[in-house]
N, CA, C, O and the ligand as a Tripos MOL2 file, in Angstrom:
@<TRIPOS>MOLECULE
protein
  305   303    77     0     0
PROTEIN
NO_CHARGES

@<TRIPOS>ATOM
      1 N          29.7760    3.6510  -81.6280 N.3       1 MET1
      2 CA         31.2300    3.6410  -81.4440 C.3       1 MET1
      3 C          31.9220    4.4080  -82.5660 C.2       1 MET1
      4 O          31.3290    4.6570  -83.6160 O.2       1 MET1
      5 N          33.1510    4.7700  -82.3430 N.am      2 LYS2
      6 CA         33.9200    5.4860  -83.3630 C.3       2 LYS2
      7 C          34.4170    4.5110  -84.4270 C.2       2 LYS2
      8 O          34.7820    3.3730  -84.1310 O.2       2 LYS2
      9 N          34.4200    4.9800  -85.6570 N.am      3 CYS3
     10 CA         34.8910    4.1370  -86.7550 C.3       3 CYS3
     11 C          36.4060    3.9590  -86.6710 C.2       3 CYS3
     12 O          37.1480    4.9200  -86.4680 O.2       3 CYS3
     13 N          36.8530    2.7060  -86.8330 N.am      4 MET4
     14 CA         38.2920    2.4290  -86.7410 C.3       4 MET4
     15 C          39.0130    2.6790  -88.0630 C.2       4 MET4
     16 O          40.2400    2.7770  -88.0990 O.2       4 MET4
     17 N          38.2590    2.7800  -89.1310 N.am      5 ILE5
     18 CA         38.8820    2.9590  -90.4470 C.3       5 ILE5
     19 C          39.1890    4.4410  -90.7090 C.2       5 ILE5
     20 O          40.3330    4.8060  -90.9800 O.2       5 ILE5
     21 N          38.1770    5.2680  -90.6280 N.am      6 CYS6
     22 CA         38.3940    6.6780  -90.9770 C.3       6 CYS6
     23 C          38.6570    7.5330  -89.7410 C.2       6 CYS6
     24 O          39.1490    8.6560  -89.8510 O.2       6 CYS6
     25 N          38.3330    7.0040  -88.5730 N.am      7 LYS7
     26 CA         38.5590    7.6590  -87.2850 C.3       7 LYS7
     27 C          37.7560    8.9540  -87.0900 C.2       7 LYS7
     28 O          37.9900    9.6950  -86.1350 O.2       7 LYS7
     29 N          36.8220    9.2160  -87.9880 N.am      8 HIS8
     30 CA         36.0140   10.4310  -87.8570 C.3       8 HIS8
     31 C          34.5430   10.1000  -87.6550 C.2       8 HIS8
     32 O          33.8390   10.7580  -86.8890 O.2       8 HIS8
     33 N          34.0960    9.0660  -88.3590 N.am      9 GLY9
     34 CA         32.6780    8.7560  -88.3420 C.3       9 GLY9
     35 C          32.2390    8.0790  -87.0570 C.2       9 GLY9
     36 O          33.0510    7.5470  -86.2990 O.2       9 GLY9
     37 N          30.9310    8.1140  -86.8320 N.am     10 GLU10
     38 CA         30.3040    7.3650  -85.7500 C.3      10 GLU10
     39 C          29.5020    6.2620  -86.4050 C.2      10 GLU10
     40 O          28.8910    6.4690  -87.4540 O.2      10 GLU10
     41 N          29.5010    5.0770  -85.7860 N.am     11 THR11
     42 CA         28.7200    3.9960  -86.3710 C.3      11 THR11
     43 C          27.2830    4.0560  -85.8600 C.2      11 THR11
     44 O          27.0310    4.4020  -84.7060 O.2      11 THR11
     45 N          26.3630    3.7180  -86.7310 N.am     12 THR12
     46 CA         24.9640    3.6350  -86.3670 C.3      12 THR12
     47 C          24.4570    2.2500  -86.7280 C.2      12 THR12
     48 O          25.0060    1.5800  -87.6020 O.2      12 THR12
     49 N          23.3840    1.8250  -86.0300 N.am     13 LYS13
     50 CA         22.8420    0.4970  -86.2830 C.3      13 LYS13
     51 C          22.1050    0.4590  -87.6110 C.2      13 LYS13
     52 O          21.3490    1.3680  -87.9520 O.2      13 LYS13
     53 N          22.3390   -0.6010  -88.3380 N.am     14 GLY14
     54 CA         21.6410   -0.7700  -89.6010 C.3      14 GLY14
     55 C          21.7660   -2.2050  -90.0470 C.2      14 GLY14
     56 O          22.0890   -3.0870  -89.2520 O.2      14 GLY14
     57 N          21.5120   -2.4400  -91.3140 N.am     15 THR15
     58 CA         21.6830   -3.7850  -91.8560 C.3      15 THR15
     59 C          22.5260   -3.7080  -93.1130 C.2      15 THR15
     60 O          22.5780   -2.6810  -93.7890 O.2      15 THR15
     61 N          23.1810   -4.8110  -93.4110 N.am     16 THR16
     62 CA         24.0320   -4.8630  -94.5910 C.3      16 THR16
     63 C          23.8660   -6.2120  -95.2680 C.2      16 THR16
     64 O          23.2170   -7.1110  -94.7330 O.2      16 THR16
     65 N          24.4430   -6.3460  -96.4250 N.am     17 THR17
     66 CA         24.4340   -7.6070  -97.1520 C.3      17 THR17
     67 C          25.8380   -8.2010  -97.0910 C.2      17 THR17
     68 O          26.8230   -7.5270  -97.3930 O.2      17 THR17
     69 N          25.9140   -9.4630  -96.6980 N.am     18 VAL18
     70 CA         27.2140  -10.1310  -96.5770 C.3      18 VAL18
     71 C          27.2880  -11.2580  -97.6080 C.2      18 VAL18
     72 O          26.3810  -12.0840  -97.7080 O.2      18 VAL18
     73 N          28.3620  -11.2750  -98.3570 N.am     19 THR19
     74 CA         28.5810  -12.3390  -99.3380 C.3      19 THR19
     75 C          29.7430  -13.2130  -98.8860 C.2      19 THR19
     76 O          30.8410  -12.7170  -98.6340 O.2      19 THR19
     77 N          29.4990  -14.5030  -98.7850 N.am     20 LEU20
     78 CA         30.5500  -15.4460  -98.3960 C.3      20 LEU20
     79 C          30.8080  -16.3980  -99.5530 C.2      20 LEU20
     80 O          29.8730  -16.9180 -100.1630 O.2      20 LEU20
     81 N          32.0660  -16.6190  -99.8470 N.am     21 GLU21
     82 CA         32.4070  -17.5810 -100.8810 C.3      21 GLU21
     83 C          33.2640  -18.6720 -100.2780 C.2      21 GLU21
     84 O          34.2780  -18.4050  -99.6320 O.2      21 GLU21
     85 N          32.8410  -19.9060 -100.5000 N.am     22 LYS22
     86 CA         33.5500  -21.0320  -99.9120 C.3      22 LYS22
     87 C          33.5140  -22.1630 -100.9270 C.2      22 LYS22
     88 O          32.4520  -22.4950 -101.4530 O.2      22 LYS22
     89 N          34.6590  -22.7490 -101.2010 N.am     23 ASP23
     90 CA         34.7430  -23.7670 -102.2420 C.3      23 ASP23
     91 C          34.0490  -23.2640 -103.5060 C.2      23 ASP23
     92 O          34.4470  -22.2410 -104.0640 O.2      23 ASP23
     93 N          33.0060  -23.9790 -103.9640 N.am     24 ASN24
     94 CA         32.3200  -23.5290 -105.1780 C.3      24 ASN24
     95 C          31.0020  -22.8320 -104.8670 C.2      24 ASN24
     96 O          30.1980  -22.5890 -105.7670 O.2      24 ASN24
     97 N          30.7820  -22.5140 -103.6080 N.am     25 SER25
     98 CA         29.5030  -21.9530 -103.2230 C.3      25 SER25
     99 C          29.6020  -20.4550 -102.9460 C.2      25 SER25
    100 O          30.5930  -19.9660 -102.4020 O.2      25 SER25
    101 N          28.5610  -19.7520 -103.3320 N.am     26 THR26
    102 CA         28.4510  -18.3350 -103.0100 C.3      26 THR26
    103 C          27.1650  -18.1490 -102.2200 C.2      26 THR26
    104 O          26.0810  -18.4920 -102.6930 O.2      26 THR26
    105 N          27.2870  -17.6170 -101.0420 N.am     27 ILE27
    106 CA         26.1360  -17.4520 -100.1770 C.3      27 ILE27
    107 C          25.9830  -15.9710  -99.8410 C.2      27 ILE27
    108 O          26.9210  -15.3140  -99.3910 O.2      27 ILE27
    109 N          24.7910  -15.4760 -100.0680 N.am     28 VAL28
    110 CA         24.5190  -14.0700  -99.8130 C.3      28 VAL28
    111 C          23.4880  -13.9650  -98.6980 C.2      28 VAL28
    112 O          22.3900  -14.5110  -98.7990 O.2      28 VAL28
    113 N          23.8480  -13.2680  -97.6520 N.am     29 PHE29
    114 CA         22.9070  -13.0190  -96.5600 C.3      29 PHE29
    115 C          22.4670  -11.5620  -96.6240 C.2      29 PHE29
    116 O          23.2920  -10.6490  -96.6580 O.2      29 PHE29
    117 N          21.1630  -11.3640  -96.6400 N.am     30 LYS30
    118 CA         20.6340  -10.0060  -96.6620 C.3      30 LYS30
    119 C          20.1410   -9.6300  -95.2790 C.2      30 LYS30
    120 O          19.8190  -10.4870  -94.4560 O.2      30 LYS30
    121 N          20.0890   -8.3410  -95.0460 N.am     31 GLU31
    122 CA         19.5570   -7.7990  -93.7850 C.3      31 GLU31
    123 C          20.3150   -8.3060  -92.5690 C.2      31 GLU31
    124 O          19.7190   -8.6350  -91.5430 O.2      31 GLU31
    125 N          21.6260   -8.3640  -92.6930 N.am     32 VAL32
    126 CA         22.4710   -8.7420  -91.5670 C.3      32 VAL32
    127 C          22.6440   -7.5220  -90.6630 C.2      32 VAL32
    128 O          23.0440   -6.4550  -91.1290 O.2      32 VAL32
    129 N          22.3460   -7.6760  -89.3740 N.am     33 PRO33
    130 CA         22.5110   -6.5340  -88.4690 C.3      33 PRO33
    131 C          23.9740   -6.1190  -88.3780 C.2      33 PRO33
    132 O          24.8560   -6.9640  -88.2210 O.2      33 PRO33
    133 N          24.2270   -4.8290  -88.4770 N.am     34 ALA34
    134 CA         25.6070   -4.3360  -88.4720 C.3      34 ALA34
    135 C          25.6380   -2.9180  -87.9270 C.2      34 ALA34
    136 O          24.6060   -2.2610  -87.7880 O.2      34 ALA34
    137 N          26.8310   -2.4710  -87.6260 N.am     35 HIS35
    138 CA         27.0540   -1.0760  -87.2660 C.3      35 HIS35
    139 C          27.7410   -0.4410  -88.4690 C.2      35 HIS35
    140 O          28.7590   -0.9380  -88.9500 O.2      35 HIS35
    141 N          27.1820    0.6440  -88.9400 N.am     36 ILE36
    142 CA         27.6760    1.2340  -90.1800 C.3      36 ILE36
    143 C          28.1880    2.6500  -89.9250 C.2      36 ILE36
    144 O          27.5120    3.4650  -89.2980 O.2      36 ILE36
    145 N          29.3890    2.9250  -90.4210 N.am     37 CYS37
    146 CA         29.9900    4.2450  -90.2440 C.3      37 CYS37
    147 C          29.2220    5.2730  -91.0740 C.2      37 CYS37
    148 O          28.9600    5.0590  -92.2580 O.2      37 CYS37
    149 N          28.8670    6.3890  -90.4390 N.am     38 ASP38
    150 CA         28.1130    7.4150  -91.1630 C.3      38 ASP38
    151 C          29.0260    8.2760  -92.0330 C.2      38 ASP38
    152 O          28.5470    9.1290  -92.7810 O.2      38 ASP38
    153 N          30.3170    8.0590  -91.9390 N.am     39 ASN39
    154 CA         31.2670    8.8400  -92.7430 C.3      39 ASN39
    155 C          31.7790    8.0620  -93.9560 C.2      39 ASN39
    156 O          31.6400    8.5150  -95.0920 O.2      39 ASN39
    157 N          32.3790    6.8790  -93.7090 N.am     40 CYS40
    158 CA         33.0020    6.1470  -94.8170 C.3      40 CYS40
    159 C          32.1950    4.9260  -95.2510 C.2      40 CYS40
    160 O          32.4890    4.3310  -96.2880 O.2      40 CYS40
    161 N          31.1850    4.5480  -94.4750 N.am     41 GLY41
    162 CA         30.3560    3.4190  -94.8770 C.3      41 GLY41
    163 C          30.8950    2.0620  -94.4830 C.2      41 GLY41
    164 O          30.3190    1.0400  -94.8540 O.2      41 GLY41
    165 N          31.9870    2.0280  -93.7400 N.am     42 GLU42
    166 CA         32.5280    0.7600  -93.2570 C.3      42 GLU42
    167 C          31.4870    0.0670  -92.3710 C.2      42 GLU42
    168 O          30.7990    0.7150  -91.5820 O.2      42 GLU42
    169 N          31.3810   -1.2640  -92.5130 N.am     43 THR43
    170 CA         30.4170   -1.9870  -91.6850 C.3      43 THR43
    171 C          31.1400   -2.8570  -90.6670 C.2      43 THR43
    172 O          32.1660   -3.4710  -90.9620 O.2      43 THR43
    173 N          30.5880   -2.8950  -89.4750 N.am     44 TYR44
    174 CA         31.1220   -3.7320  -88.4070 C.3      44 TYR44
    175 C          30.0390   -4.7160  -87.9990 C.2      44 TYR44
    176 O          28.9010   -4.3300  -87.7330 O.2      44 TYR44
    177 N          30.4100   -6.0020  -87.9530 N.am     45 ILE45
    178 CA         29.4310   -7.0270  -87.6080 C.3      45 ILE45
    179 C          29.8530   -7.6840  -86.3040 C.2      45 ILE45
    180 O          31.0150   -8.0490  -86.1240 O.2      45 ILE45
    181 N          28.8970   -7.8300  -85.3980 N.am     46 ASP46
    182 CA         29.1860   -8.4210  -84.0870 C.3      46 ASP46
    183 C          29.6880   -9.8620  -84.2290 C.2      46 ASP46
    184 O          29.3420  -10.5640  -85.1790 O.2      46 ASP46
    185 N          30.5070  -10.2840  -83.2650 N.am     47 ASP47
    186 CA         31.0530  -11.6430  -83.2650 C.3      47 ASP47
    187 C          29.9600  -12.7140  -83.3120 C.2      47 ASP47
    188 O          30.0720  -13.7010  -84.0400 O.2      47 ASP47
    189 N          28.9010  -12.5020  -82.5230 N.am     48 THR48
    190 CA         27.8420  -13.5090  -82.4790 C.3      48 THR48
    191 C          27.1780  -13.6430  -83.8460 C.2      48 THR48
    192 O          26.8210  -14.7420  -84.2690 O.2      48 THR48
    193 N          27.0200  -12.5240  -84.5220 N.am     49 VAL49
    194 CA         26.4050  -12.5460  -85.8560 C.3      49 VAL49
    195 C          27.3520  -13.2080  -86.8480 C.2      49 VAL49
    196 O          26.9230  -14.0050  -87.6820 O.2      49 VAL49
    197 N          28.6370  -12.8810  -86.7600 N.am     50 THR50
    198 CA         29.6370  -13.4880  -87.6500 C.3      50 THR50
    199 C          29.6540  -15.0000  -87.4890 C.2      50 THR50
    200 O          29.6910  -15.7420  -88.4700 O.2      50 THR50
    201 N          29.6270  -15.4490  -86.2300 N.am     51 LYS51
    202 CA         29.6300  -16.8940  -85.9710 C.3      51 LYS51
    203 C          28.4060  -17.5570  -86.5640 C.2      51 LYS51
    204 O          28.5040  -18.6230  -87.1720 O.2      51 LYS51
    205 N          27.2480  -16.9310  -86.3910 N.am     52 ALA52
    206 CA         26.0100  -17.4800  -86.9350 C.3      52 ALA52
    207 C          26.0780  -17.5520  -88.4560 C.2      52 ALA52
    208 O          25.6190  -18.5200  -89.0630 O.2      52 ALA52
    209 N          26.6540  -16.5230  -89.0610 N.am     53 LEU53
    210 CA         26.7970  -16.5100  -90.5230 C.3      53 LEU53
    211 C          27.6640  -17.6750  -90.9920 C.2      53 LEU53
    212 O          27.3200  -18.3800  -91.9410 O.2      53 LEU53
    213 N          28.7910  -17.8650  -90.3120 N.am     54 LEU54
    214 CA         29.7180  -18.9280  -90.7210 C.3      54 LEU54
    215 C          29.1120  -20.3030  -90.5200 C.2      54 LEU54
    216 O          29.3080  -21.1980  -91.3420 O.2      54 LEU54
    217 N          28.3660  -20.4790  -89.4170 N.am     55 ASN55
    218 CA         27.6970  -21.7580  -89.1760 C.3      55 ASN55
    219 C          26.6880  -22.0690  -90.2660 C.2      55 ASN55
    220 O          26.6330  -23.1860  -90.7790 O.2      55 ASN55
    221 N          25.8900  -21.0680  -90.6140 N.am     56 LYS56
    222 CA         24.8840  -21.2640  -91.6520 C.3      56 LYS56
    223 C          25.5500  -21.5430  -92.9830 C.2      56 LYS56
    224 O          25.0970  -22.3970  -93.7440 O.2      56 LYS56
    225 N          26.6290  -20.8200  -93.2660 N.am     57 ALA57
    226 CA         27.3380  -21.0020  -94.5310 C.3      57 ALA57
    227 C          27.8610  -22.4280  -94.6350 C.2      57 ALA57
    228 O          27.7990  -23.0500  -95.6950 O.2      57 ALA57
    229 N          28.3760  -22.9340  -93.5200 N.am     58 ARG58
    230 CA         28.9170  -24.2890  -93.5080 C.3      58 ARG58
    231 C          27.8240  -25.3020  -93.8420 C.2      58 ARG58
    232 O          28.0400  -26.2270  -94.6240 O.2      58 ARG58
    233 N          26.6410  -25.1140  -93.2370 N.am     59 GLU59
    234 CA         25.5070  -26.0100  -93.5200 C.3      59 GLU59
    235 C          25.1310  -25.9720  -94.9900 C.2      59 GLU59
    236 O          24.8830  -27.0060  -95.6110 O.2      59 GLU59
    237 N          25.0920  -24.7660  -95.5330 N.am     60 ILE60
    238 CA         24.6750  -24.6060  -96.9280 C.3      60 ILE60
    239 C          25.6920  -25.2670  -97.8530 C.2      60 ILE60
    240 O          25.3190  -25.9490  -98.8080 O.2      60 ILE60
    241 N          26.9710  -25.0640  -97.5680 N.am     61 VAL61
    242 CA         28.0310  -25.6500  -98.3910 C.3      61 VAL61
    243 C          27.9510  -27.1750  -98.3310 C.2      61 VAL61
    244 O          28.1430  -27.8620  -99.3340 O.2      61 VAL61
    245 N          27.6650  -27.6880  -97.1330 N.am     62 LYS62
    246 CA         27.5770  -29.1320  -96.9340 C.3      62 LYS62
    247 C          26.4730  -29.7450  -97.7860 C.2      62 LYS62
    248 O          26.5780  -30.8830  -98.2440 O.2      62 LYS62
    249 N          25.4070  -28.9620  -97.9910 N.am     63 ASN63
    250 CA         24.2970  -29.4450  -98.8080 C.3      63 ASN63
    251 C          24.5750  -29.3210 -100.3050 C.2      63 ASN63
    252 O          23.7430  -29.6950 -101.1300 O.2      63 ASN63
    253 N          25.7390  -28.7980 -100.6430 N.am     64 GLY64
    254 CA         26.1320  -28.7270 -102.0430 C.3      64 GLY64
    255 C          25.4600  -27.6280 -102.8500 C.2      64 GLY64
    256 O          25.4180  -27.6870 -104.0790 O.2      64 GLY64
    257 N          24.9380  -26.6290 -102.1600 N.am     65 VAL65
    258 CA         24.2820  -25.5260 -102.8610 C.3      65 VAL65
    259 C          25.3540  -24.5980 -103.4470 C.2      65 VAL65
    260 O          26.3280  -24.2590 -102.7750 O.2      65 VAL65
    261 N          25.1620  -24.1980 -104.6960 N.am     66 GLU66
    262 CA         26.1740  -23.3450 -105.3200 C.3      66 GLU66
    263 C          25.9260  -21.8690 -105.0760 C.2      66 GLU66
    264 O          26.8500  -21.1040 -104.8010 O.2      66 GLU66
    265 N          24.6710  -21.4830 -105.1790 N.am     67 VAL67
    266 CA         24.3270  -20.0770 -104.9330 C.3      67 VAL67
    267 C          23.1200  -20.0460 -104.0130 C.2      67 VAL67
    268 O          22.1100  -20.7000 -104.2700 O.2      67 VAL67
    269 N          23.2320  -19.2970 -102.9660 N.am     68 ASP68
    270 CA         22.1330  -19.2080 -102.0220 C.3      68 ASP68
    271 C          21.9960  -17.7700 -101.5560 C.2      68 ASP68
    272 O          22.9520  -17.1730 -101.0610 O.2      68 ASP68
    273 N          20.8150  -17.2250 -101.7170 N.am     69 ILE69
    274 CA         20.5710  -15.8540 -101.2550 C.3      69 ILE69
    275 C          19.4350  -15.9230 -100.2530 C.2      69 ILE69
    276 O          18.3320  -16.3630 -100.5780 O.2      69 ILE69
    277 N          19.7070  -15.4940  -99.0540 N.am     70 ARG70
    278 CA         18.6720  -15.5790  -98.0300 C.3      70 ARG70
    279 C          18.7340  -14.4080  -97.0710 C.2      70 ARG70
    280 O          19.7380  -13.7080  -96.9420 O.2      70 ARG70
    281 N          17.5910  -14.2350  -96.4020 N.am     71 LYS71
    282 CA         17.4960  -13.1960  -95.3920 C.3      71 LYS71
    283 C          18.1040  -13.7480  -94.1150 C.2      71 LYS71
    284 O          17.7920  -14.8700  -93.7140 O.2      71 LYS71
    285 N          18.9510  -12.9880  -93.4840 N.am     72 PHE72
    286 CA         19.5980  -13.4600  -92.2720 C.3      72 PHE72
    287 C          18.6360  -13.3930  -91.0760 C.2      72 PHE72
    288 O          17.9850  -12.3730  -90.8500 O.2      72 PHE72
    289 N          18.5570  -14.4860  -90.3220 N.am     73 GLU73
    290 CA         17.7810  -14.4970  -89.0870 C.3      73 GLU73
    291 C          18.6330  -15.1230  -88.0010 C.2      73 GLU73
    292 O          19.0270  -16.2840  -88.1070 O.2      73 GLU73
    293 N          18.9170  -14.3670  -86.9670 N.am     74 LEU74
    294 CA         19.8310  -14.8130  -85.9240 C.3      74 LEU74
    295 C          19.2930  -16.0100  -85.1630 C.2      74 LEU74
    296 O          20.0560  -16.9120  -84.8160 O.2      74 LEU74
    297 N          18.0010  -16.0380  -84.8980 N.am     75 ALA75
    298 CA         17.4350  -17.0620  -84.0340 C.3      75 ALA75
    299 C          17.1020  -18.3550  -84.7700 C.2      75 ALA75
    300 O          16.7690  -19.3540  -84.1340 O.2      75 ALA75
    301 N          17.1850  -18.3540  -86.0770 N.am     76 ALA76
    302 CA         16.7490  -19.5190  -86.8480 C.3      76 ALA76
    303 C          17.6560  -20.7180  -86.6610 C.2      76 ALA76
    304 O          17.4140  -21.7720  -87.2480 O.2      76 ALA76
    305 ZN         34.4400    5.4440  -91.0630 Zn       77 ZN77
@<TRIPOS>BOND
     1     1     2 1
     2     2     3 1
     3     3     4 2
     4     3     5 am
     5     5     6 1
     6     6     7 1
     7     7     8 2
     8     7     9 am
     9     9    10 1
    10    10    11 1
    11    11    12 2
    12    11    13 am
    13    13    14 1
    14    14    15 1
    15    15    16 2
    16    15    17 am
    17    17    18 1
    18    18    19 1
    19    19    20 2
    20    19    21 am
    21    21    22 1
    22    22    23 1
    23    23    24 2
    24    23    25 am
    25    25    26 1
    26    26    27 1
    27    27    28 2
    28    27    29 am
    29    29    30 1
    30    30    31 1
    31    31    32 2
    32    31    33 am
    33    33    34 1
    34    34    35 1
    35    35    36 2
    36    35    37 am
    37    37    38 1
    38    38    39 1
    39    39    40 2
    40    39    41 am
    41    41    42 1
    42    42    43 1
    43    43    44 2
    44    43    45 am
    45    45    46 1
    46    46    47 1
    47    47    48 2
    48    47    49 am
    49    49    50 1
    50    50    51 1
    51    51    52 2
    52    51    53 am
    53    53    54 1
    54    54    55 1
    55    55    56 2
    56    55    57 am
    57    57    58 1
    58    58    59 1
    59    59    60 2
    60    59    61 am
    61    61    62 1
    62    62    63 1
    63    63    64 2
    64    63    65 am
    65    65    66 1
    66    66    67 1
    67    67    68 2
    68    67    69 am
    69    69    70 1
    70    70    71 1
    71    71    72 2
    72    71    73 am
    73    73    74 1
    74    74    75 1
    75    75    76 2
    76    75    77 am
    77    77    78 1
    78    78    79 1
    79    79    80 2
    80    79    81 am
    81    81    82 1
    82    82    83 1
    83    83    84 2
    84    83    85 am
    85    85    86 1
    86    86    87 1
    87    87    88 2
    88    87    89 am
    89    89    90 1
    90    90    91 1
    91    91    92 2
    92    91    93 am
    93    93    94 1
    94    94    95 1
    95    95    96 2
    96    95    97 am
    97    97    98 1
    98    98    99 1
    99    99   100 2
   100    99   101 am
   101   101   102 1
   102   102   103 1
   103   103   104 2
   104   103   105 am
   105   105   106 1
   106   106   107 1
   107   107   108 2
   108   107   109 am
   109   109   110 1
   110   110   111 1
   111   111   112 2
   112   111   113 am
   113   113   114 1
   114   114   115 1
   115   115   116 2
   116   115   117 am
   117   117   118 1
   118   118   119 1
   119   119   120 2
   120   119   121 am
   121   121   122 1
   122   122   123 1
   123   123   124 2
   124   123   125 am
   125   125   126 1
   126   126   127 1
   127   127   128 2
   128   127   129 am
   129   129   130 1
   130   130   131 1
   131   131   132 2
   132   131   133 am
   133   133   134 1
   134   134   135 1
   135   135   136 2
   136   135   137 am
   137   137   138 1
   138   138   139 1
   139   139   140 2
   140   139   141 am
   141   141   142 1
   142   142   143 1
   143   143   144 2
   144   143   145 am
   145   145   146 1
   146   146   147 1
   147   147   148 2
   148   147   149 am
   149   149   150 1
   150   150   151 1
   151   151   152 2
   152   151   153 am
   153   153   154 1
   154   154   155 1
   155   155   156 2
   156   155   157 am
   157   157   158 1
   158   158   159 1
   159   159   160 2
   160   159   161 am
   161   161   162 1
   162   162   163 1
   163   163   164 2
   164   163   165 am
   165   165   166 1
   166   166   167 1
   167   167   168 2
   168   167   169 am
   169   169   170 1
   170   170   171 1
   171   171   172 2
   172   171   173 am
   173   173   174 1
   174   174   175 1
   175   175   176 2
   176   175   177 am
   177   177   178 1
   178   178   179 1
   179   179   180 2
   180   179   181 am
   181   181   182 1
   182   182   183 1
   183   183   184 2
   184   183   185 am
   185   185   186 1
   186   186   187 1
   187   187   188 2
   188   187   189 am
   189   189   190 1
   190   190   191 1
   191   191   192 2
   192   191   193 am
   193   193   194 1
   194   194   195 1
   195   195   196 2
   196   195   197 am
   197   197   198 1
   198   198   199 1
   199   199   200 2
   200   199   201 am
   201   201   202 1
   202   202   203 1
   203   203   204 2
   204   203   205 am
   205   205   206 1
   206   206   207 1
   207   207   208 2
   208   207   209 am
   209   209   210 1
   210   210   211 1
   211   211   212 2
   212   211   213 am
   213   213   214 1
   214   214   215 1
   215   215   216 2
   216   215   217 am
   217   217   218 1
   218   218   219 1
   219   219   220 2
   220   219   221 am
   221   221   222 1
   222   222   223 1
   223   223   224 2
   224   223   225 am
   225   225   226 1
   226   226   227 1
   227   227   228 2
   228   227   229 am
   229   229   230 1
   230   230   231 1
   231   231   232 2
   232   231   233 am
   233   233   234 1
   234   234   235 1
   235   235   236 2
   236   235   237 am
   237   237   238 1
   238   238   239 1
   239   239   240 2
   240   239   241 am
   241   241   242 1
   242   242   243 1
   243   243   244 2
   244   243   245 am
   245   245   246 1
   246   246   247 1
   247   247   248 2
   248   247   249 am
   249   249   250 1
   250   250   251 1
   251   251   252 2
   252   251   253 am
   253   253   254 1
   254   254   255 1
   255   255   256 2
   256   255   257 am
   257   257   258 1
   258   258   259 1
   259   259   260 2
   260   259   261 am
   261   261   262 1
   262   262   263 1
   263   263   264 2
   264   263   265 am
   265   265   266 1
   266   266   267 1
   267   267   268 2
   268   267   269 am
   269   269   270 1
   270   270   271 1
   271   271   272 2
   272   271   273 am
   273   273   274 1
   274   274   275 1
   275   275   276 2
   276   275   277 am
   277   277   278 1
   278   278   279 1
   279   279   280 2
   280   279   281 am
   281   281   282 1
   282   282   283 1
   283   283   284 2
   284   283   285 am
   285   285   286 1
   286   286   287 1
   287   287   288 2
   288   287   289 am
   289   289   290 1
   290   290   291 1
   291   291   292 2
   292   291   293 am
   293   293   294 1
   294   294   295 1
   295   295   296 2
   296   295   297 am
   297   297   298 1
   298   298   299 1
   299   299   300 2
   300   299   301 am
   301   301   302 1
   302   302   303 1
   303   303   304 2
@<TRIPOS>SUBSTRUCTURE
     1 MET1         2 RESIDUE 1 A MET
     2 LYS2         6 RESIDUE 1 A LYS
     3 CYS3        10 RESIDUE 1 A CYS
     4 MET4        14 RESIDUE 1 A MET
     5 ILE5        18 RESIDUE 1 A ILE
     6 CYS6        22 RESIDUE 1 A CYS
     7 LYS7        26 RESIDUE 1 A LYS
     8 HIS8        30 RESIDUE 1 A HIS
     9 GLY9        34 RESIDUE 1 A GLY
    10 GLU10       38 RESIDUE 1 A GLU
    11 THR11       42 RESIDUE 1 A THR
    12 THR12       46 RESIDUE 1 A THR
    13 LYS13       50 RESIDUE 1 A LYS
    14 GLY14       54 RESIDUE 1 A GLY
    15 THR15       58 RESIDUE 1 A THR
    16 THR16       62 RESIDUE 1 A THR
    17 THR17       66 RESIDUE 1 A THR
    18 VAL18       70 RESIDUE 1 A VAL
    19 THR19       74 RESIDUE 1 A THR
    20 LEU20       78 RESIDUE 1 A LEU
    21 GLU21       82 RESIDUE 1 A GLU
    22 LYS22       86 RESIDUE 1 A LYS
    23 ASP23       90 RESIDUE 1 A ASP
    24 ASN24       94 RESIDUE 1 A ASN
    25 SER25       98 RESIDUE 1 A SER
    26 THR26      102 RESIDUE 1 A THR
    27 ILE27      106 RESIDUE 1 A ILE
    28 VAL28      110 RESIDUE 1 A VAL
    29 PHE29      114 RESIDUE 1 A PHE
    30 LYS30      118 RESIDUE 1 A LYS
    31 GLU31      122 RESIDUE 1 A GLU
    32 VAL32      126 RESIDUE 1 A VAL
    33 PRO33      130 RESIDUE 1 A PRO
    34 ALA34      134 RESIDUE 1 A ALA
    35 HIS35      138 RESIDUE 1 A HIS
    36 ILE36      142 RESIDUE 1 A ILE
    37 CYS37      146 RESIDUE 1 A CYS
    38 ASP38      150 RESIDUE 1 A ASP
    39 ASN39      154 RESIDUE 1 A ASN
    40 CYS40      158 RESIDUE 1 A CYS
    41 GLY41      162 RESIDUE 1 A GLY
    42 GLU42      166 RESIDUE 1 A GLU
    43 THR43      170 RESIDUE 1 A THR
    44 TYR44      174 RESIDUE 1 A TYR
    45 ILE45      178 RESIDUE 1 A ILE
    46 ASP46      182 RESIDUE 1 A ASP
    47 ASP47      186 RESIDUE 1 A ASP
    48 THR48      190 RESIDUE 1 A THR
    49 VAL49      194 RESIDUE 1 A VAL
    50 THR50      198 RESIDUE 1 A THR
    51 LYS51      202 RESIDUE 1 A LYS
    52 ALA52      206 RESIDUE 1 A ALA
    53 LEU53      210 RESIDUE 1 A LEU
    54 LEU54      214 RESIDUE 1 A LEU
    55 ASN55      218 RESIDUE 1 A ASN
    56 LYS56      222 RESIDUE 1 A LYS
    57 ALA57      226 RESIDUE 1 A ALA
    58 ARG58      230 RESIDUE 1 A ARG
    59 GLU59      234 RESIDUE 1 A GLU
    60 ILE60      238 RESIDUE 1 A ILE
    61 VAL61      242 RESIDUE 1 A VAL
    62 LYS62      246 RESIDUE 1 A LYS
    63 ASN63      250 RESIDUE 1 A ASN
    64 GLY64      254 RESIDUE 1 A GLY
    65 VAL65      258 RESIDUE 1 A VAL
    66 GLU66      262 RESIDUE 1 A GLU
    67 VAL67      266 RESIDUE 1 A VAL
    68 ASP68      270 RESIDUE 1 A ASP
    69 ILE69      274 RESIDUE 1 A ILE
    70 ARG70      278 RESIDUE 1 A ARG
    71 LYS71      282 RESIDUE 1 A LYS
    72 PHE72      286 RESIDUE 1 A PHE
    73 GLU73      290 RESIDUE 1 A GLU
    74 LEU74      294 RESIDUE 1 A LEU
    75 ALA75      298 RESIDUE 1 A ALA
    76 ALA76      302 RESIDUE 1 A ALA
    77 ZN77       305 GROUP 0 **** ****
């Protein structure tokens, strides 16, 4: 798809690192599937992936973890 930020680039499939901060917790997900602009580097993450990230983050925060770095797995 066309990039909405720079309006010139095309997005390609790749992975990115997403950092979420909630309350006192910092959660880093690596290898998150995303569409990445080949021009400006903007990343777009699908709704289903975003929802999964937020659900996992909520679980981690609930367990009282302050820093968590993990590989993202959609089916887990
Ligand atoms: Zn772009």
